[in-house]
N, C-alpha and C positions, 0 to 999 in steps of 0.2 A: 244317833247314826244317819243324818241328814247335813250334816258338814255345817255349813253357814246358811241352811236353807234349801227350799228346792227351787230350783231355776226354772220358769215361765218364757216361753216363744212365743211371739207373735211375727208369723207371716204373713208377709203384705207383695202382693202382686199389682199396681192400679189400685182401682176399688175394691180388690176383693181381699179376703186377708182371712187367716186360720191360725189358731189357738193351740197349743200343745202345752197340756200339763198346768193348768192355772194354779193348781198349789193347793194348798187351805184355804178353807171360808174366811178370809180376812179381809175384811170390807175396802180398805185403803189399797191391798194389792190389786184385788177386783177391780177395783175403779180405776187403776195405773193401767191394767189390761184394757179393760174396756175403751180408753182413751188412745191407746195405742192400736185399738183395730181399725183399720178402714172402714168407710160409709157401710158396705154390700158382706158382711162379715159370712161365712160361708159354714164356719163348722167347728165345733170345741172338741180334741183328741187328747183320749190319756193314756199315755203309754205303758201303764200297766195300773192294774188294782188297789195301790198301796195309798192310805187316806192323805200320806204329805204330797200326793197326786192327783187326787179326785174331789178329794173333800169341797172344793171350790167350784167344780167344773159345770153341775146344775145349773145353780145359780147363775154363775156368768153366761152358760147358754140362755137362760130364761133375759136376763138384765141384756145383752146381743140382741136378742129378738125383739124387746121393747123397744129398743132405739131405734132399728132397722125397719120396723115391720116385715120382715124377713123368717122366714123356718129357720132356725137354726138348730142343727142337729148336735148331738153330743155322742162322740164315737168310741168304743171299749173294743177289746178283743174278746171280751169275757162277760155280756150283758147278767148275766147271774150277780156280775161282780160288782157293775156300778151300774144302780139303778137309775131306769130311765135312758140307756145308752143304746144305741143301734151297732148294727155290724161296720167294721170299717172298710173304708172306702180301700182301694190299690191305691188311688191315688188322689192329688189334690191338684183341679183343673181350672189355672185361669183363663183370660178373656182370647190368650195368642197361644194356648196348649199348657203341657203339664207342668206344674210348678215344683210337686213333689212326690215321690212316690211310700208308700208305707212299708216294710219291712219286717216280717216276724225274726224276733230274735229271744226265742224262749231260754230261758237258765236263772235267772235274778229268778222270776215267776215263770207258769207257765205260759199265760198271756203277756209277757213282755214284747213291746214291738220299737221299731225305731221309724224315723222319719227323715229321708234322706233327700235334700233341698236339691233344686237345678242349681248346677254348680259345685258340688259335692260336699256341702256340709250336712254332717250327720247329727241330727239331737238323738241320742242313743237313751234315753230314760234314763236307768238305772243299770242299764248292760255293763256300760264303762261308768266309771264315777272319775273326778277332775283330784287334783291336787297330789297324786302318789296315795288313793286313798282305793280301797278294794271291794268290788261288789259282794254281798252277802247272797247267799243262796238261800234260800227260804221254801223248806220243804215243805211246809204246811200249805203251801200257795203253787204248788206241782212245780216247783224251783229245783232241778237237778244239773250235776257238775256237769254230766256228759252232754247235757242240751246247750248247756252254757259255753262249753268247749268249743262244739261245734259253733254256736253263733260267733264267739270270736275267732274261730277260722276262715269264717266268711267274710267276717268284715276284714281282718288281716289281707286276702286275696283281693278284695276290693280295692282297699289301702294302697296295695302292690302295683296295684291295675291302672291307681291313679283315679278310681272314683270317687275316693276320700280326701277332698282338699282341707276339713278340718272336723273335730268332733265337739259336739256342745254336749256336755254332760247332763244329768239329772240333777246333779248336786256337785258343785267344786268349780275349778274355773275349766275354761274350754282349752284344748288342743288346737294352738291358731297353725296353719301350714302342714303339707300332707305328711313333712318329715313325722314332725311332732305326731300326727293323727297316728301314723304308722307305730311309732315309738310307745305311745298309751296302747294301743292294741297288745304290741308284743309281751310289756312290759306284766298286762294283764293274764295274758295265758302263761307268762314264766312264772308269774307267782303262783297260780293256781295249779300248776305241776308240782312246785314246788312244796306249795300246801300238803299235796296227796302225799305225796311222798315222806314229809314229814311225819302224816298221820300214820301210814303202812310203817315207818321204823318204829313209831313207838308203839303201835300193835303187836309188832315181833317181840318187843323189848317186855311185851307182859303188862303194857297200861291199857287195861281193859273198860273201866268203864266212863262215861264220860264228864263225870267232873275231873278225873285224873286227867283225862285226853286236854282238858280245858287248861288245867295248870301246867300239863308238858308243854303246851303247844303255843299258849299266849303269854305263859308267864303267871306268877302268884299276886300281881298289880294289876291286874287287869281294871278300867274304870268300869265302877257297877254297871252303866249303861249302855257299854260295848258287851255285855256278857251273854243277853239274848242273841246278839251279831252270830258273837264267835260260838253258841253252841248251836243254832241253824247251820253253820259255816262245817261245824264239824259233824252234823248227823248227815248232812248231804255229801262228806266226803266219806264217813261209813258207809251208807248207802250206794254211794259209786264202788268204792270197795268190795262191797257183797256182789256186787253185780258182775264180778269178776274183770272189772275194765281196770 
């Protein structure tokens, strides 16, 4: 479900740097992030609690601190889910002003956030995925369809207003340029609304169990590695419909 792996990002402003989503605890990958960081690392931020984004975060923060001699905080929206983390900052501040804003984007999980870099590049975490893939809504981690659609509506408004110039997702390729960024958001909204309607029609037709819904919505040849994600999505959709939305 991670497509070609987790995308990690290093934001650099002069001698300051911030790492977003270090990803798994892979020594070679963490070494690359360490080398890409500026001499004065300011912090490591994870966009949400899942291990494919967080597993290497504490290790990288310690490595950055050891190399620089500075205190390098690890930030997460849910400190209970990410050991050793601190509450999120609202902005990344460079020597000459604000470098990025941290924005809350719940839906995939309750603690999902994005980072909007000065100039309009959005690091979306798993709120949006690249390459035509759809985000999984994880009810076990507080994810809901309602909040996901709200987050997407906010991002659509920002894209229409010209505040998002590109989207760099947690997995998959970037949507470069404002038109592609807007198209990515609108495609995600349309896909989610279509899936809700598919589940609504299936329920009306008497498809009531989750096993039957998986086959009805995703087909009989769903790869085993994608079945858990499909079940999460359907559970979230059923909860959405049960709430009368």
